[in-house]
C-alpha positions as CSV (number, residue, x, y, z in Angstrom):
1,X,0.0,0.0,0.0
2,X,2.8,2.4,0.9
3,X,4.5,1.7,-2.5
4,X,1.3,2.6,-4.3
5,X,1.0,5.9,-2.5
6,X,4.6,6.8,-3.1
7,X,4.3,5.8,-6.8
8,X,1.2,8.0,-7.2
9,X,2.9,10.9,-5.5
10,X,6.0,10.6,-7.7
11,X,3.9,10.4,-10.9
12,X,1.8,13.4,-9.8
13,X,4.9,15.4,-8.9
14,X,6.5,14.6,-12.2
15,X,3.5,15.7,-14.2
16,X,3.3,19.0,-12.3
17,X,7.0,19.7,-12.8
18,X,6.9,18.9,-16.5
19,X,4.1,21.3,-17.4
20,X,6.5,24.2,-17.8
21,X,8.5,22.2,-20.4
22,X,5.7,22.7,-23.0
23,X,6.0,26.5,-23.0
24,X,6.6,28.2,-26.4
25,X,9.6,30.5,-26.7
26,X,9.0,34.1,-27.3
27,X,9.2,35.3,-30.9
28,X,12.3,37.1,-32.0
29,X,11.9,40.9,-32.5
30,X,11.8,42.0,-36.2
31,X,14.9,43.5,-37.8
32,X,15.1,47.3,-37.7
33,X,13.7,49.0,-40.7
34,X,16.0,50.7,-43.2
35,X,14.3,54.1,-43.0
36,X,14.1,55.1,-39.3
37,X,11.3,57.5,-38.6
38,X,9.3,58.3,-35.6
39,X,8.0,54.7,-35.3
40,X,11.3,53.0,-36.1
41,X,13.0,50.4,-33.8
42,X,10.1,50.0,-31.4
43,X,9.5,46.5,-30.2
44,X,6.2,44.8,-30.9
45,X,3.7,44.7,-28.0
46,X,4.0,41.7,-25.7
47,X,1.6,38.9,-26.5
48,X,1.0,36.0,-24.1
49,X,1.7,32.8,-26.1
50,X,-1.4,30.7,-26.3
51,X,-1.1,27.1,-24.9
52,X,-1.4,24.2,-27.3
53,X,-4.8,22.7,-27.9
54,X,-6.0,20.0,-25.4
55,X,-8.1,17.3,-26.9
56,X,-11.4,16.6,-25.1
57,X,-10.4,12.9,-24.8
58,X,-7.5,13.8,-22.5
59,X,-9.8,14.6,-19.6
60,X,-11.8,11.4,-20.1
61,X,-8.6,9.4,-20.2
62,X,-7.4,11.0,-17.0
63,X,-10.7,10.3,-15.2
64,X,-10.7,6.7,-16.3
65,X,-7.1,6.2,-15.2
66,X,-7.9,7.7,-11.8
67,X,-11.0,5.4,-11.5
68,X,-8.9,2.4,-12.5
69,X,-6.2,3.3,-9.9
70,X,-8.8,3.7,-7.2
71,X,-10.2,0.2,-8.1
72,X,-6.8,-1.3,-7.9
73,X,-6.2,0.3,-4.5
74,X,-9.5,-0.9,-3.2
75,X,-8.8,-4.5,-4.5
76,X,-5.4,-4.4,-2.8
77,X,-7.0,-3.5,0.5
78,X,-9.5,-6.4,0.3
79,X,-6.8,-9.0,0.0
């Protein structure tokens, strides 16, 4: 039982830590224009990068995996 709890904790901790690895890098600023006027060499406004799309099936898969894990824990307690 203790091994199961430690395993679940480590998997959850790993998923939480790896969420930052999917971030998109910020775009490079454009090259300065040849004719510099009043608007020349100004950086573009900051835009928050949008996260990648999440499929609807991902949530269903996570719910089913949690239910299966709870069933396995309950079965392990019975024996």
